[in-house]
FILUM-133788 format. One line per 4 residues: number of its first residue (from 1); their letters; for each residue x, y, z of C-alpha. Coordinates in nm, 3 decimals, padded with zeros to 5 digits. Layout:
BEGIN
NUM> a> X/Y/Z | ...
//
This chain:
BEGIN
1> myni> -00.775/07.182/02.484 | -00.890/06.841/02.450 | -01.021/06.643/02.753 | -00.785/06.337/02.752
5> yfef> -00.877/06.182/03.089 | -01.095/05.915/02.936 | -00.792/05.829/02.714 | -00.574/05.798/03.022
9> aatg> -00.843/05.571/03.189 | -00.833/05.362/02.868 | -00.449/05.301/02.878 | -00.489/05.191/03.235
13> flgi> -00.777/04.950/03.163 | -00.590/04.817/02.850 | -00.266/04.778/03.057 | -00.430/04.590/03.336
17> llly> -00.616/04.368/03.084 | -00.303/04.265/02.905 | -00.128/04.191/03.251 | -00.432/03.979/03.342
21> lhie> -00.427/03.789/03.018 | -00.052/03.719/03.070 | -00.096/03.592/03.425 | -00.432/03.412/03.403
25> ypka> -00.394/03.265/03.064 | -00.028/03.184/02.988 | -00.146/02.933/02.720 | -00.350/03.048/02.424
29> sesn> -00.507/02.935/02.102 | -00.460/03.117/01.778 | -00.781/03.338/01.815 | -00.663/03.419/02.190
33> rryr> -00.322/03.529/02.051 | -00.490/03.764/01.795 | -00.720/03.891/02.059 | -00.405/03.993/02.281
37> ewvm> -00.240/04.148/01.973 | -00.551/04.354/01.891 | -00.571/04.477/02.258 | -00.198/04.561/02.252
41> wili> -00.236/04.780/01.941 | -00.556/04.956/02.100 | -00.330/05.035/02.385 | -00.049/05.163/02.156
45> caiv> -00.310/05.375/01.952 | -00.450/05.530/02.283 | -00.093/05.629/02.398 | -00.013/05.779/02.062
49> diva> -00.344/05.949/02.044 | -00.267/06.120/02.390 | 00.073/06.241/02.270 | -00.071/06.353/01.940
53> trtt> -00.348/06.544/02.109 | -00.125/06.720/02.347 | 00.124/06.817/02.084 | -00.156/06.959/01.877
57> dygh> -00.299/07.152/02.188 | 00.060/07.312/02.220 | 00.121/07.344/01.857 | 00.237/07.703/01.885
61> mipp> 00.530/07.581/02.089 | 00.639/07.307/01.865 | 00.780/07.319/01.509 | 00.506/07.230/01.258
65> mvni> 00.695/06.940/01.087 | 00.735/06.766/01.434 | 00.347/06.775/01.476 | 00.298/06.659/01.127
69> iint> 00.512/06.369/01.179 | 00.361/06.277/01.524 | 00.006/06.294/01.376 | 00.106/06.094/01.076
73> fyfm> 00.258/05.837/01.303 | -00.082/05.820/01.489 | -00.279/05.757/01.166 | -00.025/05.483/01.071
77> vsae> -00.067/05.319/01.413 | -00.448/05.341/01.381 | -00.423/05.159/01.053 | -00.215/04.882/01.223
81> gfws> -00.491/04.865/01.496 | -00.750/04.806/01.216 | -00.514/04.532/01.063 | -00.480/04.372/01.405
85> maky> -00.860/04.375/01.453 | -00.897/04.204/01.086 | -00.677/03.927/01.189 | -00.854/03.867/01.512
89> lhsl> -01.182/03.834/01.293 | -01.005/03.610/01.043 | -00.905/03.380/01.336 | -01.273/03.336/01.422
93> fkgn> -01.404/03.311/01.065 | -01.154/03.114/00.865 | -01.290/03.047/00.522 | -01.637/03.190/00.420
97> ysdk> -01.477/03.507/00.251 | -01.232/03.564/00.537 | -00.932/03.492/00.317 | -01.063/03.767/00.064
101> ymai> -01.143/04.002/00.340 | -00.771/03.983/00.459 | -00.619/04.025/00.112 | -00.831/04.329/00.016
105> lgkl> -00.785/04.486/00.351 | -00.404/04.419/00.351 | -00.377/04.600/00.021 | -00.606/04.886/00.137
109> iyvw> -00.381/04.940/00.450 | -00.070/04.962/00.227 | -00.246/05.227/00.020 | -00.331/05.424/00.332
113> lglm> 00.022/05.414/00.465 | 00.158/05.539/00.134 | -00.101/05.831/00.146 | 00.031/05.921/00.510
117> vvni> 00.385/05.935/00.368 | 00.282/06.146/00.068 | 00.076/06.389/00.305 | 00.393/06.477/00.500
121> ftgw> 00.516/06.660/00.188 | 00.180/06.782/00.049 | -00.079/06.830/00.331 | -00.350/06.675/00.122
125> iftf> -00.498/06.506/00.430 | -00.396/06.737/00.708 | -00.105/06.986/00.799 | -00.003/07.242/01.056
129> detg> 00.037/07.614/00.953 | 00.329/07.834/01.049 | 00.154/07.918/01.380 | 00.133/07.532/01.466
133> tymh> -00.250/07.542/01.406 | -00.407/07.207/01.284 | -00.569/07.236/00.948 | -00.767/06.981/00.752
137> gsyy> -00.636/06.929/00.380 | -00.843/06.897/00.048 | -00.852/06.510/00.096 | -00.928/06.501/00.461
141> flif> -01.254/06.305/00.376 | -01.026/06.019/00.275 | -00.977/05.938/00.657 | -01.362/05.874/00.685
145> vfqi> -01.365/05.682/00.362 | -01.090/05.459/00.485 | -01.270/05.388/00.822 | -01.620/05.335/00.632
149> ivng> -01.457/05.093/00.401 | -01.278/04.900/00.671 | -01.555/04.899/00.916 | -01.802/04.810/00.640
153> msvf> -01.583/04.512/00.523 | -01.581/04.385/00.881 | -01.949/04.426/00.934 | -02.013/04.222/00.618
157> llvi> -01.775/03.955/00.740 | -01.967/03.934/01.050 | -02.311/03.933/00.876 | -02.221/03.647/00.634
161> nwkn> -02.089/03.452/00.949 | -02.367/03.537/01.182 | -02.545/03.198/01.163 | -02.226/03.023/01.223
165> mekr> -02.158/03.204/01.543 | -02.244/03.087/01.890 | -02.501/03.285/02.086 | -02.251/03.439/02.314
169> qrma> -02.026/03.556/02.020 | -02.336/03.735/01.869 | -02.418/03.894/02.202 | -02.052/04.007/02.235
173> iglf> -02.033/04.148/01.888 | -02.359/04.330/01.929 | -02.238/04.493/02.250 | -01.905/04.567/02.079
177> vaii> -02.066/04.750/01.791 | -02.309/04.931/02.018 | -02.024/05.059/02.240 | -01.804/05.168/01.950
181> vggf> -02.093/05.341/01.774 | -02.205/05.504/02.084 | -01.856/05.631/02.163 | -01.816/05.772/01.823
185> llqv> -02.163/05.953/01.829 | -02.099/06.096/02.180 | -01.750/06.239/02.069 | -01.850/06.370/01.732
189> vffq> -02.207/06.505/01.829 | -02.202/06.583/02.191 | -01.852/06.606/02.333 | -01.634/06.719/02.060
193> ktll> -01.352/06.810/02.281 | -01.345/06.505/02.472 | -01.165/06.192/02.357 | -01.387/05.888/02.404
197> ifym> -01.304/05.654/02.118 | -01.025/05.458/02.276 | -01.203/05.463/02.604 | -01.500/05.296/02.428
201> fsla> -01.260/05.050/02.259 | -01.134/04.946/02.594 | -01.480/04.862/02.721 | -01.545/04.670/02.397
205> amts> -01.229/04.471/02.444 | -01.340/04.406/02.799 | -01.676/04.275/02.671 | -01.498/04.054/02.418
209> lfvi> -01.285/03.904/02.676 | -01.556/03.799/02.919 | -01.812/03.685/02.661 | -01.598/03.530/02.377
213> etpd> -01.227/03.482/02.494 | -01.264/03.358/02.850 | -01.484/03.065/02.751 | -01.223/02.984/02.462
217> ylkl> -00.928/03.016/02.720 | -01.123/02.778/02.957 | -01.196/02.548/02.700 | -00.817/02.528/02.585
221> aqal> -00.717/02.493/02.962 | -00.960/02.205/02.994 | -00.832/02.053/02.668 | -00.474/02.090/02.780
225> deve> -00.552/01.933/03.118 | -00.719/01.645/02.941 | -00.405/01.597/02.712 | -00.184/01.613/03.002
229> eqrk> -00.396/01.345/03.188 | -00.384/01.136/02.871 | -00.012/01.179/02.869 | 00.029/01.048/03.209
233> radi> -00.190/00.755/03.147 | 00.006/00.682/02.821 | 00.341/00.704/03.035 | 00.178/00.462/03.275
237> anea> 00.076/00.221/03.011 | 00.422/00.246/02.838 | 00.597/00.179/03.166 | 00.364/-00.138/03.219
241> ksnf> 00.430/-00.233/02.864 | 00.803/-00.198/02.917 | 00.800/-00.404/03.232 | 00.589/-00.670/03.068
245> lanm> 00.816/-00.694/02.776 | 01.133/-00.707/03.005 | 00.964/-01.002/03.203 | 00.847/-01.167/02.889
249> shei> 01.206/-01.132/02.729 | 01.370/-01.288/03.044 | 01.111/-01.575/03.088 | 01.114/-01.681/02.725
253> rtpm> 01.478/-01.636/02.656 | 01.584/-01.842/02.980 | 01.445/-02.169/02.848 | 01.533/-02.066/02.490
257> naii> 01.893/-02.061/02.592 | 01.875/-02.423/02.696 | 01.692/-02.537/02.376 | 01.906/-02.370/02.149
261> gmde> 02.228/-02.438/02.329 | 02.161/-02.811/02.369 | 02.033/-02.832/02.018 | 02.370/-02.688/01.911
265> milr> 02.546/-02.969/02.092 | 02.318/-03.224/01.922 | 02.410/-03.079/01.591 | 02.783/-03.106/01.663
269> eard> 02.783/-03.453/01.800 | 02.498/-03.647/01.625 | 02.601/-03.889/01.343 | 02.248/-04.026/01.273
273> akvk> 02.088/-03.853/00.987 | 01.747/-03.849/01.121 | 01.860/-03.716/01.462 | 02.047/-03.426/01.270
277> ryah> 01.745/-03.358/01.089 | 01.542/-03.329/01.373 | 01.788/-03.106/01.535 | 01.790/-02.878/01.245
281> diks> 01.417/-02.847/01.267 | 01.445/-02.744/01.632 | 01.708/-02.484/01.545 | 01.476/-02.343/01.266
285> agnt> 01.176/-02.326/01.496 | 01.394/-02.182/01.775 | 01.533/-01.906/01.559 | 01.191/-01.830/01.430
289> llsi> 01.057/-01.781/01.788 | 01.365/-01.582/01.877 | 01.319/-01.363/01.557 | 00.953/-01.294/01.683
293> indi> 01.071/-01.188/02.040 | 01.342/-00.949/01.871 | 01.080/-00.802/01.635 | 00.859/-00.706/01.939
297> ldls> 01.160/-00.568/02.139 | 01.271/-00.365/01.841 | 00.937/-00.220/01.776 | 00.938/-00.122/02.152
301> kies> 01.262/00.039/02.109 | 01.150/00.249/01.798 | 00.807/00.362/01.934 | 00.987/00.491/02.251
305> gkme> 01.236/00.668/02.056 | 01.523/00.480/02.223 | 01.651/00.311/01.898 | 01.996/00.431/01.864
309> lvpt> 02.238/00.359/01.568 | 02.578/00.238/01.648 | 02.787/00.331/01.333 | 03.114/00.155/01.281
313> eyev> 03.344/00.056/00.990 | 03.232/-00.284/00.824 | 03.314/-00.504/00.537 | 03.029/-00.528/00.288
317> asvi> 03.127/-00.877/00.182 | 03.116/-00.991/00.544 | 02.762/-00.866/00.562 | 02.651/-01.027/00.237
321> ndvv> 02.820/-01.360/00.359 | 02.606/-01.345/00.684 | 02.289/-01.274/00.479 | 02.338/-01.549/00.249
325> nmta> 02.417/-01.801/00.511 | 02.097/-01.701/00.687 | 01.872/-01.713/00.381 | 01.985/-01.943/00.124
329> kkad> 01.897/-02.261/00.289 | 01.540/-02.136/00.354 | 01.500/-02.068/-00.028 | 01.657/-02.413/-00.099
333> dkgl> 01.432/-02.595/00.143 | 01.141/-02.450/-00.058 | 01.298/-02.539/-00.388 | 01.338/-02.171/-00.499
337> kyel> 01.608/-02.036/-00.722 | 01.812/-01.805/-00.511 | 02.038/-01.545/-00.659 | 02.237/-01.276/-00.493
341> tade> 02.458/-01.057/-00.706 | 02.680/-00.763/-00.582 | 02.819/-00.509/-00.831 | 03.195/-00.551/-00.865
345> ntps> 03.246/-00.184/-00.797 | 03.078/-00.174/-00.471 | 03.323/-00.037/-00.204 | 03.472/-00.303/00.025
349> vlfg> 03.437/-00.112/00.357 | 03.162/00.129/00.448 | 03.064/00.318/00.760 | 02.727/00.278/00.925
353> deir> 02.531/00.052/01.168 | 02.643/-00.293/01.042 | 02.382/-00.477/01.263 | 02.093/-00.268/01.142
357> vrqv> 02.202/-00.290/00.773 | 02.215/-00.675/00.802 | 01.869/-00.669/00.969 | 01.708/-00.471/00.681
361> mlni> 01.853/-00.710/00.420 | 01.749/-01.019/00.613 | 01.400/-00.888/00.677 | 01.335/-00.808/00.317
365> inna> 01.494/-01.129/00.164 | 01.318/-01.346/00.424 | 00.977/-01.168/00.360 | 01.044/-01.253/-00.015
369> ikyt> 01.115/-01.617/00.052 | 00.820/-01.636/00.296 | 00.563/-01.525/00.029 | 00.718/-01.709/-00.261
373> qegs> 00.588/-02.076/-00.318 | 00.766/-02.142/-00.650 | 01.009/-01.942/-00.883 | 01.295/-01.733/-00.759
377> vttr> 01.424/-01.469/-00.512 | 01.681/-01.235/-00.667 | 01.867/-00.973/-00.469 | 02.091/-00.719/-00.617
381> idyd> 02.347/-00.501/-00.405 | 02.547/-00.204/-00.546 | 02.660/00.146/-00.433 | 02.558/00.482/-00.570
385> rdvg> 02.869/00.714/-00.530 | 02.662/01.017/-00.658 | 02.447/01.020/-00.334 | 02.655/00.814/-00.114
389> clri> 02.413/00.527/-00.048 | 02.402/00.153/-00.051 | 02.121/00.017/-00.287 | 01.952/-00.311/-00.216
393> svrd> 01.683/-00.453/-00.442 | 01.501/-00.777/-00.382 | 01.255/-00.926/-00.644 | 01.041/-01.232/-00.598
397> tgmg> 00.795/-01.422/-00.805 | 00.561/-01.474/-00.508 | 00.182/-01.402/-00.476 | 00.231/-01.020/-00.488
401> ikpe> 00.031/-00.748/-00.327 | -00.318/-00.614/-00.401 | -00.329/-00.238/-00.489 | -00.568/-00.178/-00.203
405> dmek> -00.324/-00.342/00.044 | -00.019/-00.134/-00.050 | -00.090/00.126/00.216 | -00.108/-00.121/00.494
409> lfqa> 00.217/-00.297/00.391 | 00.439/-00.117/00.638 | 00.190/-00.092/00.937 | 00.273/-00.294/01.251
413> fqrl> 00.084/-00.622/01.304 | -00.079/-00.608/00.967 | -00.107/-00.938/00.770 | -00.208/-00.887/00.405
417> detr> -00.461/-01.123/00.227 | -00.509/-01.317/00.552 | -00.706/-01.585/00.377 | -00.449/-01.686/00.138
421> nrkv> -00.158/-01.621/00.368 | -00.290/-01.805/00.674 | -00.024/-02.076/00.664 | 00.259/-01.807/00.654
425> egtg> 00.436/-01.777/00.977 | 00.483/-01.427/01.122 | 00.361/-01.143/01.336 | 00.337/-00.870/01.051
429> lgls> 00.618/-00.672/01.222 | 00.915/-00.729/00.990 | 00.831/-00.472/00.716 | 00.712/-00.203/00.961
433> itkr> 01.036/-00.226/01.160 | 01.242/-00.243/00.836 | 01.074/00.081/00.718 | 01.152/00.255/01.050
437> lvei> 01.503/00.134/01.054 | 01.568/00.271/00.698 | 01.418/00.603/00.800 | 01.637/00.624/01.100
441> mdgs> 01.941/00.559/00.872 | 01.819/00.855/00.645 | 01.735/00.612/00.387 | 01.440/00.529/00.167
445> inve> 01.222/00.220/00.090 | 00.998/00.172/-00.217 | 00.801/-00.131/-00.350 | 00.658/-00.229/-00.664
449> seyg> 00.410/-00.537/-00.697 | 00.170/-00.694/-00.933 | -00.092/-00.917/-00.759 | -00.027/-01.285/-00.848
453> kgta> 00.314/-01.229/-01.021 | 00.557/-01.099/-00.762 | 00.699/-00.811/-00.574 | 01.011/-00.590/-00.573
457> ffve> 01.163/-00.385/-00.284 | 01.414/-00.111/-00.345 | 01.623/00.013/-00.041 | 01.874/00.307/-00.029
461> lsqr> 02.083/00.345/00.287 | 02.300/00.643/00.356 | 02.653/00.490/00.411 | 02.992/00.664/00.408
465> ivdd> 03.280/00.503/00.209 | 03.574/00.414/00.414 | 03.768/00.198/00.174 | 03.679/00.241/-00.197
469> tpig> 03.855/-00.073/-00.321 | 03.594/-00.258/-00.513 | 03.465/-00.599/-00.376 | 03.533/-00.759/-00.697
473> dyse> 03.345/-01.076/-00.851 | 03.168/-01.158/-00.528 | 02.907/-01.383/-00.723 | 03.187/-01.635/-00.814
477> rlkq> 03.316/-01.643/-00.463 | 02.969/-01.707/-00.323 | 02.925/-02.005/-00.570 | 03.243/-02.178/-00.454
481> aree> 03.148/-02.115/-00.080 | 02.805/-02.258/-00.125 | 02.930/-02.571/-00.308 | 03.052/-02.709/00.040
485> esef> 02.904/-02.686/00.378 | 03.171/-02.606/00.634 | 03.163/-02.799/00.961 | 03.207/-02.651/01.296
489> vptl> 03.557/-02.539/01.382 | 03.605/-02.316/01.690 | 03.830/-01.997/01.616 | 03.905/-01.967/01.983
493> capk> 04.148/-02.189/02.184 | 04.288/-02.080/02.512 | 04.384/-02.385/02.729 | 04.570/-02.153/02.967
497> acil> 04.268/-01.931/03.032 | 04.037/-01.977/03.313 | 03.685/-01.828/03.339 | 03.413/-01.831/03.600
501> ivdd> 03.040/-01.869/03.491 | 02.777/-01.771/03.744 | 02.412/-01.874/03.684 | 02.152/-02.010/03.907
505> ndmn> 02.013/-02.227/03.640 | 02.210/-02.559/03.612 | 02.103/-02.615/03.247 | 02.235/-02.290/03.150
509> levi> 02.570/-02.358/03.304 | 02.569/-02.685/03.120 | 02.492/-02.523/02.784 | 02.766/-02.260/02.811
513> tell> 03.032/-02.525/02.946 | 02.951/-02.764/02.650 | 02.963/-02.483/02.383 | 03.298/-02.396/02.499
517> setr> 03.427/-02.749/02.547 | 03.633/-02.738/02.215 | 03.790/-02.405/02.319 | 03.991/-02.599/02.594
521> ikit> 03.927/-02.313/02.818 | 03.925/-02.395/03.202 | 03.572/-02.324/03.335 | 03.457/-02.294/03.686
525> tavs> 03.084/-02.249/03.760 | 02.892/-02.097/04.050 | 02.516/-02.104/04.115 | 02.479/-01.787/04.329
529> gqec> 02.622/-01.458/04.387 | 02.752/-01.548/04.742 | 02.935/-01.853/04.576 | 03.091/-01.639/04.318
533> iell> 03.224/-01.395/04.577 | 03.382/-01.689/04.770 | 03.560/-01.822/04.452 | 03.685/-01.475/04.365
537> kent> 03.833/-01.446/04.719 | 04.046/-01.765/04.659 | 04.112/-01.760/04.274 | 04.192/-01.537/03.982
541> ydvv> 03.998/-01.564/03.664 | 04.065/-01.399/03.320 | 03.687/-01.336/03.262 | 03.373/-01.358/03.478
545> lldq> 03.026/-01.428/03.308 | 02.791/-01.317/03.577 | 02.408/-01.368/03.537 | 02.187/-01.077/03.624
549> mmpg> 01.865/-01.225/03.750 | 01.951/-01.465/04.059 | 01.762/-01.540/04.371 | 01.919/-01.364/04.673
553> msgt> 02.204/-01.138/04.529 | 02.120/-01.026/04.175 | 02.420/-01.004/03.930 | 02.427/-00.603/03.975
557> qtls> 02.436/-00.654/04.361 | 02.716/-00.921/04.343 | 02.921/-00.694/04.109 | 02.883/-00.418/04.361
561> viks> 03.042/-00.634/04.640 | 03.313/-00.749/04.397 | 03.413/-00.399/04.321 | 03.383/-00.263/04.680
565> ehla> 03.593/-00.540/04.817 | 03.839/-00.533/04.514 | 03.805/-00.901/04.436 | 03.837/-00.883/04.071
569> dgtp> 04.029/-00.552/03.986 | 04.118/-00.564/03.638 | 03.922/-00.879/03.549 | 03.639/-00.805/03.288
573> vial> 03.290/-00.899/03.434 | 03.041/-00.950/03.154 | 02.658/-00.939/03.220 | 02.477/-01.267/03.132
577> tada> 02.120/-01.209/03.112 | 01.781/-01.273/02.928 | 01.697/-00.906/02.972 | 01.713/-00.743/02.625
581> ivga> 01.461/-00.462/02.677 | 01.535/-00.092/02.584 | 01.804/00.061/02.794 | 01.921/-00.261/02.936
585> reny> 02.277/-00.245/02.794 | 02.326/00.123/02.925 | 02.190/00.016/03.264 | 02.443/-00.265/03.286
589> msag> 02.736/-00.053/03.147 | 02.655/00.210/03.394 | 02.659/-00.068/03.679 | 03.015/-00.138/03.601
593> fvdy> 02.988/-00.451/03.364 | 03.234/-00.430/03.080 | 02.996/-00.592/02.833 | 02.665/-00.761/02.784
597> ltkp> 02.564/-01.096/02.643 | 02.188/-01.182/02.599 | 02.021/-01.524/02.625 | 01.987/-01.740/02.434
601> ikye> 02.369/-01.747/02.399 | 02.477/-01.769/02.033 | 02.810/-01.946/02.023 | 02.949/-01.704/01.760
605> kles> 02.879/-01.406/01.997 | 02.999/-01.594/02.299 | 03.325/-01.683/02.116 | 03.394/-01.336/01.975
609> tlke> 03.331/-01.183/02.321 | 03.574/-01.407/02.502 | 03.840/-01.356/02.234 | 03.813/-00.986/02.300
613> yipv> 03.851/-01.013/02.675 | 04.077/-01.315/02.739 | 04.455/-01.212/02.729 | 04.601/-01.253/02.379
617> akqe> 04.900/-01.426/02.545 | 04.684/-01.701/02.668 | 04.517/-01.770/02.329 | 04.652/-02.022/02.071
621> epgk> 04.593/-02.114/01.710 | 04.292/-02.360/01.700 | 04.363/-02.693/01.583 | 04.180/-02.822/01.271
625> kkel> 03.929/-03.095/01.291 | 03.992/-03.429/01.115 | 03.867/-03.393/00.764 | 03.592/-03.645/00.658
629> pvll> 03.631/-03.781/00.307 | 03.428/-03.599/00.032 | 03.131/-03.776/-00.121 | 02.998/-03.609/-00.434
633> iwgd> 02.625/-03.660/-00.463 | 02.452/-03.557/-00.796 | 02.120/-03.615/-00.962 | 01.822/-03.417/-01.087
637> dpgk> 01.586/-03.414/-00.771 | 01.693/-03.175/-00.511 | 01.468/-03.365/-00.258 | 01.629/-03.688/-00.320
641> lrea> 01.975/-03.532/-00.291 | 01.899/-03.382/00.046 | 01.762/-03.731/00.153 | 02.100/-03.896/00.045
645> kdnf> 02.302/-03.631/00.208 | 02.130/-03.706/00.540 | 02.189/-04.072/00.522 | 02.570/-04.035/00.459
649> sgyy> 02.641/-03.718/00.670 | 02.859/-03.796/00.962 | 03.052/-04.055/00.771 | 03.126/-03.828/00.473
653> kcvc> 03.160/-03.453/00.392 | 02.858/-03.453/00.143 | 02.859/-03.222/-00.144 | 02.541/-03.210/-00.355
657> vvge> 02.509/-03.090/-00.719 | 02.216/-03.084/-00.955 | 02.283/-03.207/-01.305 | 02.557/-03.398/-01.471
661> ekkd> 02.716/-03.078/-01.592 | 02.770/-02.930/-01.243 | 02.909/-03.276/-01.128 | 03.182/-03.257/-01.409
665> qylk> 03.266/-02.891/-01.304 | 03.292/-02.988/-00.953 | 03.536/-03.281/-01.012 | 03.757/-03.051/-01.234
669> khpa> 03.825/-02.824/-00.941 | 03.797/-03.057/-00.642 | 03.890/-03.400/-00.541 | 03.632/-03.645/-00.423
673> agvl> 03.655/-03.986/-00.230 | 03.354/-04.113/-00.393 | 03.065/-04.007/-00.633 | 02.706/-04.116/-00.583
677> qvme> 02.440/-04.078/-00.853 | 02.078/-04.056/-00.718 | 01.827/-04.186/-00.959 | 01.473/-04.082/-00.992
681> ee> 01.216/-04.336/-00.922 | 01.019/-04.467/-01.216
//
């Protein structure tokens, strides 16, 4: 009979050790996890060893084959224990022969498991006779050979990594080896009937815990605490940044609303050419400033993970028209050749985020115009039905990009070739935002460039087809559309409608009132939340535009009173605010507003929003403005043509063409009240 009390003690130690690790150190590194796995397999081996020892002691009462299977299972589990120890060592010494050690040992363990299976039928390693007595086989020595090879390889791995280990690790390994070897000698030489091996393994595991693993656990815990502290600081910093952006957005957009709005009225009413030119310059500068603000806010949304796509059905031709209207003049003003072609087979209606698709196109084309001083900017749009994506390519003959700058191209706040580009306006955010938007839309963006010769961008955006009807010859329609400049004509006319506009800024009220003057809508204004409430008690309105940030009662507080007192049930109340930060729209919608308009107010957006919420029965077909006579101006110098156009605009609808051939082509298709040739100065 074998003395198994030490084995029972070992299982107790190991069980307590695993429980301690689980409670005290719930988070673990890779080496910590391998250590736990190793301790677990020592525990399993000890339990199986106890079972195998007892069944061997009572072999005369148990069928021999049962004992053979139990002892075979013990040797297999022991092999897995060696393998878990190897994985633990590998986690400590990655590289430096550790990979080869794992590869050789893995194959050796597979061979050993195979021998154990064969032994069940042959008894080459061990067996039990008919009386249930344990007997060594002819190849029993292979057990010791296996252990010597495995342990020898482990010792070799420790030796070659000895200098790379910390002092505490060397001490722990020395104690570990001493305990295991001592236990082996005690059992084999002095106490052959007492099982000591796994008891000594449990002591060795304890040594490893307190000398190697506990410091590692503490390091990990300290590192995790530092990471958590850094995360909290980052959250506070992000919150501060968000608050700053919200305040900045509001403070800048409020005066921008007055600037852009008043400038729009000057452009509508001015007849003096110089005044109109100055107003156009103000509009251009205002839009540039607004674009910078929007870029910063977009970057904030993307970095916070709150940039959400709003996919809808949209007409491709409409998006292209918008892009041309917003980019062609910039190219013309620089004297660049501007070409945009769309494949005739491009589907007419797609499904995707129309706003972001338009933004991607604008960013790339505007970037090409910005960095091109002479030559051309050429855009090509088509659709790949095989992969279901809209493709956009933009080529320019600009300054190009140095090879060493290519990797910085899409980084935020990066300006390439600063010395050469110091006069080029911009923050360096456009392409960074474009790349991130493309990735959010499951697309790709690539660039080819030769420094000094030009750059080409290639974008693919995943967009689903809604209507596969081809858009046809878009290029010809675009030419015709660009021959004449359309004057402002409102698309909304609602003389029977009445709206209430609430804003504490008198200039903002004047801007919105003047913008809507030609819609013939009856407009009432209020400068506070309290005045708004008093007006709603006495009158009924079709729409209420309610500013959010007002002294006294905010727009949200005012709306809460309106709803609680049922002052405007069924009347759409639209938030009117300069707040365009992440989550603003969601906050206003949850507060009860039906829609959201940001300052500075763009007339097109204001008009489309009112058309949506003013009852259709109160809307009429807008009357057309009186047409001015057409004056065809032609010549060879684009700059002189623009100067002549400025002089006669307001008195004539001026159409400018370059060259006599284009003049003749125009007159064949369109009537003109007069023709003016602008001669070059000699």
